[in-house]
N, C-alpha and C positions, 0 to 999 in steps of 0.2 A: 504494148503501150496504150493502144486504144481501149483495151479491156480495163486497164487501170483507171483511165479517165472516167469511163462509164461507172465503175465501182465507186470512185470518189464522189462523183456527182450524185449518184444514187444514194450514197450514205448521207449526204447533206440533205437531200429531199426527204429521206426517211426520218431523220432527226426532226425536221421541221413539221412533217405531217403527223408525227407520233404524239404531238402535244395537243391537248384538246380543251384546256380550261380557258377562261376568259379573264381579262383584266382591263382596267380603264387606262386611257392615255390622253394627255393633253395635246391638242393639235399644235405643232410647232408653227410659230409665226416667222415668215421669211420676208426679208426686206430686199435682198439683192436681185430677185428674179424679175420684178416689174417696177421697182422703185416705190411701190405702194406696199405697206405692210399687209401681208396676205397669209392666211393659214396654208400650210403646205398641201393640204388635201384639195385646195382649190387652184392649184397651179398646173398649167398644161406642159410646162417645160420639164426636162430631166433635172431634178434637184435632190440633193442629199444634205441633211443637216447632221453634223458630228457635234454632239453636245459635250459640255464639260464632264458630265457623268460618264459618257462613253470613253473619253480620254483617260479619266481617272481609273475606271474599272480595268481597262486594257493597259494602263501604265505606259502610255505612248508619250514619248518625250519630244519627238520631232515631227513637224507637219508632214513631211514626205512619207513617213511611216503610217500616219493616219490616213493620208490620201490613198496609199496602196491598198487599203481595205475597202475602197469604194468601187462599185461596178464601173467598168469602162476605163479605169485608170491603172497604169503600170509605171514603174520607176526603175531607174538604174543608178548605181553609184560606183565611182572609180576608186574603191578602197574603203577605208573605215570612216568614222565620224568626221565631218567637215570636208571630205573630199568632193571633187566635182560630181554633181548629180543632175538628174533631169526627171521631169514628170511628164508623162504622155497622157493627155485626155483624149480618149477615143482615137488613139494613134497619132495625135498631133503633138509635136514636140513643144517644150515649155514656152517658146517665144510666141506661141499662139494662145496662151492662157494669161488673162489679166489677173494679177494677184494684189489684194488690197488688205492692209492692216488698219483697222479703224478708219476706213475711208481714204487712206493714203496709198496710192499705187506704189509698189516696191519693185516692179520690173526694172532692171537696169536700163537706163536710157540708151546706153551704147549698144547692148546686145539684144534687148527686149526680153532677156531671160530673168527670172526671179532667182535669188540666191537661196535655193531650196534647202541647202545644208545648214543654214543659219537661222532657221525659223522654229524656235522652241514652242511647245504647246502649253506650258505652264501659265496659269493666269488667264486663260481664254474662257470666255463665256460660251463660245461655240464657233463652228466653221460652217459656212454655207458654200456648197459646191454645185455650180451650174454647168452642165455638160451641153455641148452644142453651141452654135454661133450665138454670141451675146453682144454683137457689135452695136446694137441700137443703144444700149445703156453704157457699154464699156469701151466702145471704139475699136481702134486698129488692132490691139493685141488680144482680142477675144474671139478669134475664129473658132478655137477649140473649146472655149469655155471661160468661166470666171470663178475665182475663189476669193471669198471674203472672210477675214478673221476679225473677231470682235473681243476686245479686252473686257473682262468682267469688271463692273463698277456699280456703286450704289447698293441699295438694299441693306440687309442686316449686316452689321459690322463683323468682318471675318479677317483675322490676321493669321498667317500660317508661315512656318519655317520648315524647311525640308532639307535633309542631308541624305546622300546616297553614295555608296562605294560598290565597286564590283570588278569584274574581269577587265583585263588589259590596263590595269592601273587607273581605272576610272574613278573620279571623284567629282561630285557636283553638290552645290548648295544653292538654295533658292529661298526667296522671301517675297511674300505677296500680302497685300492688304486691300480690302474693299469696304465700303460703307458709306455713311452719310454724316456730314457735319453741317448742321443748319440747312442752308439751301444748296449745299454742294454735295453731289454724289461723286465719289472718287474710286479709282482703282489703280494700284501700283504693283509692279512686278519687276524683280531683278533675279538673274541667275548667273552663276559662275560654274563653268565645266572645264575639267582638265582630264585628259586621258593619254596614256602612252600609245594607244591605238594598235593597229595591225600593220603589216607591210602592205602599202598600196599596191605594189607589184606582187602578183600572186605568189604565195609561198610554194605552190606546186612547181614553180620554175626556179626553185632554190633561192628565193629571196627571203631574207630573215630580218632585215633592219626595220624596226617599228617606226611608223610615221604618226607622230603625236598630233594632238589637236587641243587648243584651248580657246575659250570663248567667254565673253562677258556681254550679256544682253539685258536690256531693260525696256519696259513699256509703261506708259502712264496715261490715264484718261480722267478728265474731270468735267462734269456737267454742272453748270451753275444756273439754277432756276431763279432768274431775276424777278419773275412774276409768274402768274398762271399761264400767260401766253408767251413770254419771252425767255429764252435760255441761251447760254453760251457753252459750247462744247470744245474742249481742247484735248488733243491727242498727241503724244510724243513717243518716239521710238529710237533706240540706239543699239548698235551691234559693233563689237570689236573682237576680231578673231584672228588666229594664226593656225595654219595647218601645214604639216610637212608633206611633201609630195615626192614621187619617184620619177625617173626620167626614162626616155627611150621612145623611139619612133617605131611603131609596130608592137613589139613585145617589150613592155616596160621592165626596167631593172632597178635594183636598189640605188638610191642616191641620198647621201646623208646631208647634203647642203641645200637641196631644193626646198623651197617653202613659199607659201602665199599668205599675204596679209589681206584681210578684208575688213573695211570699216563702213558703216552706214548709219546715217541719221535721217530722221524725217519727222514732220509734224503737220498738224492741221488745226486751224481755228475756224469754227463755224458759229454763226449766229442764226437762231431759228425762231420763227414767230408762228404760233398756232392760233388761227382765227376760228370762227364757229364751224365753217365748212371747208377750211383749207389750211394748208401747212406750207410754210415757206422757209427755205434755208439758203444762206449764202456762205460759202467757205473759201478759204485760201489755204494752200498747202505747198510744202516744199520738201524735197528729199535729195540726198546726195549719197552716192556709192563711190568708194575709192578702193581699187584692187591693185596690189603690187605683187608681181610674180618675180621671185628671186631664183634664177637658174643660170648662174655665171654672170649674166648681165641682169639689169633690173628693168622691168616693163611695168609702168604705172598708168592706169587709166582712171579717169574720174567722170562719172555721169551725174548730171543734176537735172531735176525736173521742178518747174514752178507751175502751179495750177490754180485756177480760180473757177468756181462753178456756182450756179444757181439751180435749186431744185424746188419745184412747186407741185403740191398734190391738192387736187380739187375734188371734193365729194359732191357729185352732181345729184345723186340719189343713193338709196341704200344698196342698189345694184351696180351703179356706174361710178367709176372714178377715173380721173384724168391726171396724168403725170406730164409735166413739161420741164425742160431743162436746157441749160446753156453751160458750156465749159470752154475754157481757153487754157492751153498749156504750151510751155516752151521747154524742149529737151535739149541738152547740150552734152557733148562728148569731148573730153580733153585728154590728149596723150602726146608725149614727145614735144611739148611746147606748142602744139597746134590745137585749136578749139573749133569745133563744128557744132552748129545748132540748127534747130528747125522749130517752127511754130505751127500750131493747129487750133482751129476753132470749130465748135460743133453746136448744133441745136438739135433737140430731140423732143418727141412727144409720144405718149402711149395712152391708149384707151383700154380700160379694163371693165369687163362686165361679168357679174357673178349672180346667178339666180339660185339662192338658197342651197348652195353647195351641190347643185345638179349639173348646171351648165356654166362653165367658166371660159371666157374668151379674153385674150389680150392681143392687141395689135399696135405695133410701134414703128416709127420711122425716124431716121436720123440723117442729117447732112453734115459732113465734115468738109472743112475748107482748109486744105493743107498748103502751107507756104510754098512747098516744093512741087507738089503733084496736083494741085487744084482741088476740085470738088468731087466728092463721092457720096452717093445716096445708098443707104442700107435700110432694110426693113425686116420685121419679124412678126410672125403670127403664131400664137399658141392657143390650143383648144383642149378642154377636158370635159367629158360628158359621162356622168354616172347613171347607170340603170340599176338601181338597187345595189347589190353587192358586186356588180360587174360594171366596168367602165372602159372608156377609150380615151386616150390623150395623144396629142401630136403637136409638132411644131415645124415650122419652116422659116429659115432666115438666110439673108445674104450678108456678106461682109467683105471687108478689104483689110489688108495689112500693108502699111507703108514700109518700105525697106528700113531696116535699123540704121542708125548712124554708123555703126561699124561696117555694115554691108555696103554703105555708100563711101565711107572714108577711111576704113580701118587700115592700120599700118602694121607690118611685120616683116622681118628679114627673110621669112620663108616665102613671101609672095613676090610676084614679078614687079621689079622696080621698087620693092619695099611697100607696095600698095595692094592690100587685099580687096579694098573697096572698089566699087564700080558705080560711078555717077550716072551711068546710062540706065540703071535699073529703074523699073516702074513698079507700082504696087501690085501685090497679088490680090486676086479676087476669089471669093468663095461662095458656095451654096451648101447649106446644111439642112438636113431634115431628120426627124425621127418620129416614129409612131409606136405606141405601146398599148398593150392590153393589160388592164388592171383588174385584179380579183381580190375582193375582201369578203370572204364568206361569213365572217363574224368579226367582232370588234378589234381583236388584236392580231389577227392573221392577215398578212398582206403579201400578195405576189404580183410581180410585174414582169412582163416580157416585152422588151423594146427592140426595135430594129432601127439602125441609124446609118447615115451616109453623109460624109463630108467630102466635097470636091474642091480642090484649089487649082486655079489656072494661073499662068505666068509665074510659075513656081521659081523661087530663088534658092540656089544651092551653091555650095563651095566646090568649085571645079578646078581645072588646071589649064594652063596655056603654055606654049613653047616661047620662052623669052629670048632675048639676044644672048649670044654665046658668052658675053662678058658680064651678064647680070649676076650680082653677088648671091642672089637667091639660089642659084644652082649649087654653089658650094655649101650653103646653109642646109640644103636638102640632101646632100650627099654624105656618105660615110665610107669607111674602109672597105665595105662589102657592096656598096651600091653607088652608082654615079647617076645623079638626077638629070633628066632632060626636060622636065616640066616644072612649073611653079604654080602656087595656088592663086585663085582669083574667084570672086563671087560672080555668078552669071545667071541670066534669066534663061529658063528652059522652055521649050515647046511642049505641048501636051499638058495633061492634067494629072496631078497626084490625087489619090483617092484613099479614103479610110472608111471602111464600112464593117458592119457586123451586127451582133446580137448581144443583149444583156438580159440575163435572168436573175432576178433578185427576190428575196423573201425575208420577212421578219415576223417573228412570233414571240410574244411574251406569255409564257405559261402561266405565270402569276407574278406577284411582286418580287419573287426571289429568282426567277429563271427567265432568261431571254436568249433566244437563238436567232442568229442572222446568217445569211449566206448570199453569195452572188457568184455568177458564172458569166464570163465574157468570152465571146468568140470574135476575133478581130482579123480583118484582112486589110493590111496597110500596104499600098502600092506606091512606088515612086512614079515620077512622070514618064519613065521609060517602061512601065509595066512590071518592073521587077519588085520583089518583096522588099519592104523597108526593114532596116536593121534595128535590133534591141527592143522590138515590140513583140511580146508573146502572142501567139495565135490563140491560145486558150489560157485562161486564168480562173482559178477557183479560190474563193475566200469563204471560210466557215468560222464562226466564233460562237462560243457558249459562255454566258455569264451566269453565275449561280451564287446566291447568297445562302450559305449553309445555315447560319444563325445570325444573331444580332452582332456578333463580333468577327465572324470569319466570312470572307468572300473569295471566290475562285473565278478565274477566267482562263479559257483555253481558246487558242486560235490556230488555224491551219491555212497556209497559203501554198497552193500548188500552181506551178508554172510549166507550160509545155510549149515546145516548138518556137525557139528563139534563135535568130541568126545574128551574127556580127561579122564585120569585115576584118580580115587578117591583113593589116597594113605592112606586115613584115615581108610579105611576098610581093613579087612584081611579075606580072600585073597583080593588083589586089584581088583577092578572092573572098567570097562569103563562106563562112563556116557555121556549122550547127553547134550551139551551146547545149550543154546537158540539161535535161528536165530536172526540176527539183521540187521538194516538198519541205517547207519550214514550219515547225510546230513551236509555238511559244506558250508558256504556262505562267500565269500570274496568281499571286495570292496576297491578300491584305488581312491583317489581324488588328482589331481594335483593342489596344492595351487598356485604354481608359477612354472617357468621354472625349478627351482632347488629343489623345496620342495614338497614332496608327503605325504599325510595322508593315512595310511593303517588301515583297520579294518577287523576283521574276527570273525565269529561266528562258533565255532566248536561243533559238535554234537547238531545241532540246535534244535532238537526235544527231547533232553535230554533222549536219548535211554539208558536203563539200560542193560548192557551186560557184558560178560566175554570172554576173549580170552584164559585165563588159569583158571582152576577151583579154586575158592577160592580167586582169586586176582582181585582187583578193576580196573576199567577204568574210565577216567574222564567223568563227566556229561557235561551238557551244559556249554560252556566256551566262554568268550568274550575277545578279545585282540585288542588294538589300538596302533598304532605306528607312528612315524614321521621319514621320511628319507630325508636327505639333501645332495645334491651333491655340491661339491665346487672345 
């Protein structure tokens, strides 16, 4: 097995080093890293930008699949499209990553998790991915990192309609439009997807009933330039979906009646004023998530978030910029007729220095005032120094995560006295650092080797307690083969959880036609008791090759190899951790330009029909083929 890993990594490096031509590249401008628009080459933090062109070439339709190609990120999914999924940034589960769509945070206020399965990539201008603690700018839910999605708007008028059909009875249609009308720059996107899906419970355990998924999602953004200095920015988002699920504690089995509805809406209104040496923006936003699980009984939860913020950027000189901000938000969680809420206010400031792209430094501080837990101070320092073609960058940050409303007040028949929450919980606190060596021997070849470490103290986990003998939760947790003696409960643990490792990544564009990218991640994720954490690969390799054959035909090839993943077998008592099989998934994409405005797309996913699991007992799609037609008008 180790030999195979070395060969795979060696092959990736060989492909990258075998290319020797040069090409020009425009330096990406990143907003999310410091609050100040900054070229990516001048940022000391770990940041990746996934562009609209990247998404189009790879024909990636869901955000979690795009994130899985980024160094330091792994994902899992409990079945086919729409099923429960999670994204780990440097080993940190999704509740530690702030996710924003056009400036609107979409983490569920109840669980602090983003609804990863319901985030299509069509109509995006790009995705900015920040790894490591980002609490200074993004607050409590950004210990692991922050992800910002931006809807394409303005510019040259582009209207596009797309249809796609494929394996598992999949059908999707989308419509997008962007452009300018007078003083208004706009962008609109809508997509409908239906699929018969696969069995969420693994077919290797004789499960055969397909679990379907349907979703309607829409985004819109409009920027009205009232004058050269004053503008109004409006962003809206909506998702409505239904996914069928399977049942079972431990090993899941087919169930034809279980399903989950998920609906989300959100919006933001921002007024911005640009003075000669400063920029000011005031915004208000609101979002709402409603999830209903149908499994015999119906459990509905609703989370809402209302937010207001001010952002100011001051250009002190050509080298020095200052960012200041204030934000206030109220989160609420409603279930079974009960409503719980909490408010938080924060002030922040960040100083950025850049000396002609050789030395870049940013230092930020933040103070949160949480209604329930009081004040918390966080800070972050990031530095990058280039010495010709060689450079060093690094960052160090502190953070905290307030317990989610569900961790405080969550209700379930499986928990002691029907209460999973624990009002005695206190916030988790974290320390995060990374340091990287950067090598750019010439214009289009880039290598980076990074070492990272994230430590979380006062860790919150879902544990168990022994309830009274008459507590109904004991019956809810028992079955014909097992009699429960404990019930669930969130609890604070002693010790520290830790996630550390290495990321090696490289990019090279041979010429305008050919681009190669690869990354390799070595991860050591430990729970507070020192044991290895589940569902997080120890080693992950991503390799992609994009090639433009001629003016009409483009090809893309990607490989994802995952080694050494464990999961917990909940069907055994006591629970035991088991090793999941290593796997290699190859995807092939092609696009053919039929005419100036019409393109034929085709993709083959899991080309070698790899049989694997990312969650014990849950299925993953086998070989699948999709074909689509895109028309611009």
